[in-house]
PAFINU-37432 format. One record per residue (C-alpha): residue in one letter; x, y, z. Coordinates in steps of 0.001 Angstrom, whole numbers, padded with zeros to 6 digits, always signed. Layout:
<rs>
AXYZ ...
</rs>
This chain:
<rs>
X+101770+161842+229735 X+102928+161198+226313 X+106877+161924+225127 X+107394+164149+222571 X+107033+162486+219002 X+109741+161672+216780 X+108712+163109+213967 X+111699+161363+211825 X+109911+158005+212900 X+107446+156891+209673 X+104186+156904+211524 X+103838+153018+210482 X+106440+152366+212751 X+106263+154698+215729 X+104563+153773+219132 X+104786+155796+222120 X+107007+154788+225348 X+107461+156897+228465 X+110275+157628+229673 X+112918+156857+226935 X+113191+153410+228337 X+111816+151962+224871 X+112592+153501+221161 X+109533+155087+219664 X+110466+152872+216811 X+109229+149453+216875 X+111636+148646+214413 X+113973+148500+217417 X+112107+146205+218793 X+111585+144033+216050 X+115423+143937+215801 X+116038+143543+219166 X+113921+140463+219977 X+114475+138262+216623 X+118278+138923+216684 X+117881+137398+221015 X+115978+134743+219893 X+118025+133700+217110 X+120690+133978+219182 X+119729+131574+222100 X+118255+129446+219186 X+121573+129004+217677 X+123904+128949+220986 X+122197+126853+223185 X+123730+126753+227009 X+122858+125411+230249 X+120403+127465+232339 X+122278+130137+234853 X+121510+128036+238706 X+119237+131108+239179 X+117091+129856+236381 X+117440+126912+237280 X+115740+127719+240463 X+112950+129560+238591 X+112460+126237+237102 X+111612+124345+239667 X+109940+126583+241498 X+107038+127142+238718 X+107240+123024+238140 X+107278+122274+241178 X+103672+124283+241803 X+100511+123051+240430 X+099213+126479+240623 X+102194+128357+239180 X+102469+125418+236385 X+099257+126346+235418 X+099370+130368+235492 X+102199+130403+233429 X+100845+127761+231137 X+097386+129993+230975 X+099508+133295+230801 X+101281+132124+227049 X+097970+130388+226267 X+095697+133854+226688 X+097955+135837+224491 X+095322+135519+221733 X+096192+132867+218399 X+095684+135237+215746 X+097899+136804+213571 X+098370+139805+215380 X+099302+138269+218494 X+101614+135716+216924 X+103996+138140+215979 X+106596+140096+218823 X+104943+142784+221501 X+106276+145173+218541 X+103942+143997+216023 X+106585+142013+214061 X+108815+139100+213656 X+108901+136086+216248 X+107398+135660+219942 X+108025+134619+223244 X+105416+131515+223808 X+105634+129401+226245 X+108109+129439+229845 X+110346+126870+228986 X+111667+129966+225521 X+111246+132567+228412 X+113742+130960+230439 X+116532+130548+227711 X+116625+134034+226344 X+116038+135457+229875 X+119462+132895+230513 X+121417+134941+227819 X+119684+138851+228734 X+121038+138289+232213 X+124357+138251+230683 X+124787+141280+228217 X+124080+144799+229303 X+122208+147169+227641 X+123476+148441+224609 X+121867+150282+221392 X+119773+148124+218657 X+120652+148955+214617 X+117961+148080+212761 X+119393+149514+209794 X+118114+153520+209753 X+119361+154774+213190 X+120184+152890+216222 X+117897+153067+218723 X+117123+151915+222784 X+115669+148753+224304 X+116567+149742+227553 X+114162+146548+229363 X+114834+143672+227378 X+112926+141321+229799 X+110079+143269+229928 X+109994+143481+225555 X+109610+139550+225994 X+107001+139490+228527 X+104808+142806+227011 X+101641+140338+225831 X+101912+137704+228572 X+101822+140997+231224 X+098843+141778+229869 X+096864+139051+230757 X+094260+138228+233597 X+096725+134960+233755 X+099620+137554+234058 X+098376+139558+236280 X+097998+136781+239579 X+101899+135746+237783 X+103320+138776+238528 X+101339+139623+241853 X+102243+136756+243042 X+105003+137273+246091 X+106713+133529+245588 X+107119+134949+241406 X+108733+138226+242908 X+111138+136517+245494 X+112847+134790+242521 X+112565+137355+239843 X+114805+139454+242557 X+117217+136572+242917 X+117539+136849+238752 X+117529+140289+238842 X+120536+140402+241304 X+122322+138104+239251 X+122303+140365+236100 X+122775+143302+238481 X+126147+141689+239546 X+126766+141381+235909 X+125974+144910+235386 X+128787+145837+237736 X+131589+143705+236024 X+134336+144841+234086 X+133005+142687+230876 X+129680+144834+231353 X+131628+147861+230026 X+131557+146794+226543 X+128649+148706+225286 X+130110+151880+226756 X+132253+152674+223019 X+132140+154759+219976 X+130370+152177+217899 X+126637+152455+216151 X+125240+150235+218682 X+127310+151955+221758 X+126398+154439+224557 X+128842+156526+223062 X+128492+156119+219253 X+127051+158337+216742 X+123292+157993+218208 X+124021+157108+221967 X+126365+160148+222662 X+124211+162986+221014 X+121417+161182+222671 X+122751+161583+226302 X+124015+164838+225711 X+120838+165994+223962 X+118075+164895+227123 X+120643+166650+229338 X+121225+169681+227513 X+117380+170466+226482 X+116248+170432+230476 X+118497+173062+231166 X+118635+175153+227592 X+122419+174661+227626 X+124800+173602+225105 X+127580+171538+226731 X+128925+168236+226223 X+128926+165106+228016 X+132277+165588+229709 X+131088+168944+230780 X+128190+167422+232456 X+129560+164380+234305 X+132568+163057+236097 X+134653+161056+233507 X+137829+160966+231380 X+136709+160862+227777 X+140342+160310+226454 X+140097+156817+228603 X+138899+153853+227257 X+134696+153493+228069 X+135375+157214+229294 X+136564+155910+232313 X+134132+153885+233300 X+134644+150736+234914 X+131399+148862+234450 X+128091+149593+232733 X+126417+150430+236696 X+129609+152584+236981 X+128358+154669+233878 X+124479+154615+234866 X+125314+155834+238220 X+127610+158726+236816 X+127856+161547+239232 X+127195+165243+238173 X+129251+167590+237945 X+128014+170252+240521 X+128174+173479+238347 X+126057+171524+235996 X+122990+171075+237875 X+123076+174499+240753 X+120817+174022+243827 X+117749+175856+243890 X+118425+178827+245972 X+120441+177131+248407 X+119789+179655+251104 X+116313+179815+250980 X+114347+177420+252545 X+110404+178409+251309 X+112077+177051+247717 X+111727+172774+247297 X+114288+171327+244932 X+113286+168395+242555 X+114496+165392+243730 X+115362+163506+240469 X+115981+164713+236251 X+112682+163273+235076 X+109529+164836+233120 X+106236+166227+234997 X+103867+163371+235020 X+101195+164532+237639 X+100095+166852+240906 X+097712+165686+243137 X+095897+167556+245890 X+093800+166068+248878 X+094911+162653+248124 X+093229+160334+249790 X+094483+157263+252436 X+093119+154406+250316 X+091702+154414+246672 X+091715+152437+243628 X+094611+152573+242282 X+093991+149330+240165 X+091362+151028+237855 X+091529+153402+235168 X+092121+156735+236572 X+094536+155415+238566 X+093925+157772+242096 X+097100+157507+244540 X+096299+155496+247909 X+099059+157398+250442 X+098971+154266+252890 X+099894+151908+249940 X+102078+153785+248792 X+103625+154665+251924 X+103377+150871+252953 X+101478+151282+255896 X+103701+153175+257662 X+102900+153427+261189 X+104790+156579+262250 X+104081+158556+259746 X+102156+157254+256556 X+098803+159249+258262 X+100067+162716+258291 X+099872+162733+254246 X+096426+161872+254005 X+095034+164758+252719 X+097520+165995+251448 X+099958+166579+247990 X+102088+164393+245524 X+104332+165226+242890 X+104863+162624+240603 X+107315+162279+237659 X+109403+159741+235324 X+113099+159311+234808 X+114184+158507+231124 X+116852+156153+230336 X+119299+158502+229082 X+118818+160808+231889 X+120928+160884+234756 X+119599+158619+238200 X+120834+159682+241679 X+118080+161107+244107 X+118616+164591+245703 X+116979+165627+249040 X+114877+168228+248222 X+114905+170242+251573 X+117651+170862+254383 X+116269+168682+257188 X+116995+165415+259529 X+116481+161833+257781 X+113583+160417+259887 X+113233+157307+258574 X+114483+155205+255358 X+114133+151262+253761 X+113037+150016+250987 X+109297+147655+250317 X+109923+144679+247912 X+107024+144690+245506 X+106221+143363+242342 X+108645+144228+238804 X+106014+143279+236083 X+102903+144091+237514 X+100516+145941+235903 X+096677+146600+236911 X+093760+144801+235037 X+092771+147531+233295 X+095338+146890+230137 X+093847+143252+230463 X+093447+142192+226620 X+090908+139185+225063 X+090592+138865+221340 X+087891+141743+221225 X+089942+144180+223783 X+093485+145057+221903 X+097155+145314+224206 X+098074+148119+225343 X+102354+148094+224322 X+103121+149958+226743 X+100728+149381+229740 X+103603+148851+232611 X+104782+152127+231989 X+102070+153931+231631 X+100833+153262+234999 X+102407+155499+237139 X+100266+155516+240345 X+099512+151915+239830 X+103477+151140+240398 X+103663+153562+243384 X+101877+151330+245127 X+102727+148005+244458 X+106838+148409+242709 X+110060+148022+244370 X+110294+151180+246316 X+112737+153253+248638 X+110455+155399+251267 X+113132+158272+253008 X+110819+160765+255456 X+112645+163798+256281 X+111742+165991+258637 X+112400+169600+256877 X+114277+172647+258561 X+111363+174913+257438 X+108575+174440+259716 X+106255+175409+256635 X+107142+172549+255511 X+107670+169740+258048 X+107791+166488+257429 X+108478+165255+253779 X+108576+161664+251987 X+110295+160622+248462 X+109618+157833+247430 X+111866+156246+244744 X+109973+153565+242387 X+111418+150715+240143 X+109605+149632+237256 X+110279+145850+235822 X+114110+145026+235484 X+114580+149064+236898 X+113855+147836+240388 X+117470+148490+242659 X+117111+150916+244951 X+119972+152169+246614 X+119569+154840+249786 X+122704+156392+250814 X+121344+158527+253258 X+120747+156693+257338 X+118279+158316+260147 X+119421+160882+262132 X+121559+162258+259475 X+121204+166057+258236 X+121047+166753+254736 X+121212+170217+253171 X+118903+170652+250362 X+120453+169399+246720 X+122967+166134+249106 X+122585+163073+247585 X+120099+160412+249059 X+120547+157675+246745 X+119903+156033+243141 X+118385+153923+240852 X+120832+151134+239847 X+120032+150069+236054 X+118017+153129+236104 X+114854+153969+237800 X+110999+154295+236452 X+109545+157143+238657 X+109489+158859+242122 X+107296+160842+244236 X+108099+163899+246899 X+104641+163777+249347 X+103588+166877+251408 X+101506+166314+254547 X+097850+168299+255015 X+097677+171554+255582 X+100753+172264+253711 X+100513+174803+251015 X+102873+174320+248177 X+102500+175781+244905 X+104367+177227+241149 X+104707+172999+240080 X+106002+172744+236329 X+103717+172649+233710 X+103451+169787+231236 X+106615+169571+228957 X+108523+167177+226615 X+111572+167315+228624 X+113222+166788+231588 X+113348+168935+234832 X+116801+169675+235883 X+117366+167643+239251 X+118109+170041+241853 X+116285+173253+240607 X+113504+174420+241797 X+110754+172562+242065 X+107977+174141+244072 X+107697+176872+246754 X+106102+176086+250265 X+103697+179128+250697 
</rs>
C-alpha cells in the first residue's frame, strides 16, 4: 500500500517509498549516493576485517565471483541505468567499489540528507547502494546464497556494534541533518501524533531528557529502541480478552483468510505460505493452515518495540536467520523491462517467508483465541530481531515482547484455523497505534 504522497515534492522528483525508510524525493538519494561515493573516493582507507573476509569469500569462489560480476553486468548499460538508483548521478558498478562504500557506511550512523531544499531520510544506505543489482537475475541468486547471507550477517553485526557506541549519537542533534533538527524532530512528532490524533511533543511521547545532549540518548541504538511513556499508548480494554491489541506501531498492509500451507510466495500476487513463514515449526505451524494473517509495516520514524497482542503464556520463541537483500524474481529487469526501485520494500509477503525473523508463539488466556503467533520480520540492514521474553513466561496484553534494532520492515500476527476475528483497521495513510485495538475475536 502506498504511503501518503508528499505534495511538497515536485512530481518529477517523487518516488514511492514503503514505510518511510526512504524519502519520496529522489534528490535525497542522489545527494546521499553522490556524497558517499565522493567521500570514499577522496578518503580511501583499509577495509574493515569483516569486509576483507567478505572479499576473500567471493574471490575464493568461482561460483560467487561469477555471480557478483554478473549481478553488476546485468544492470543495463544504457543512459538510464548508468545513473544511481534514484535516477541521477553515479552508479555503483562493481564488487570492489561496493566494498569500499560499505566500509564507510558501517562506521556511520543514519542521518538526514540535506539536498538543498529540505532534509530527507535515506534510512537503508546499503540497500541504496544495491538497488539495481538486487533486481537482476544474478542478484536473486547472490542474495539467496547461504554463504553470502552468513557474511552479510557478520557485516551488519559490525555496523550494529557501532550503532550502540557513543560516537553513533552524533546524528542526534538539532542541525539540519540531525534527528532533532528542523526536519527530523517535526517528522518524528507528526508520524506519532497522526496515528493517535494527538498534538504533543516528543518528550511527552518517549522517555528522554530534552535538556540533555542528544536528548539523553547514549547512542543511535538507544534512540532507535526508545521506550514509550505508558499514558501515550494505553492498552486497549486491558480487562477484555476479546479485544486483541496491535503489536507494533505500523501501517495496515493486508488481512488474508483461509491461508494455504504452501504457496508460490515468490510470484506476482504474493500469496501467503504459512509453513514457510513459521519455518516449518514441527509443534505448531500446522495449526495456522487455513487461518487468518494480519500484516503491517513499520516506518523508520516510528516506535520499534513489539508488544503482546493478548494476555497469555509464551510457548516458544526463536529467531530464524534468513536473507537480507533478496527480492522476488518478478522485480527482475532487463533491457526490455524496467526495474522496480522499491522492489525490496514492496515484497512484504515474500519477506515474511525468506527474511530474518523472530517467531513467538503465545497461548492466549482466552480459549476463543488459543494459540497465536507473532512474527517480527527484518528487511535489508534493518534485520536485527531481539526477543525479550522467555518460554513459560506469562505476559499481559500490551507487555513488551522484543524489538527491532535499527528499525524493522514488517510484522505479522497469525490466528489459527477456526478462530473468528473481525473489525481490523482499514487502509490508511497513518500508523495504527501500538497497543490500541487491532481486532476482536467473536
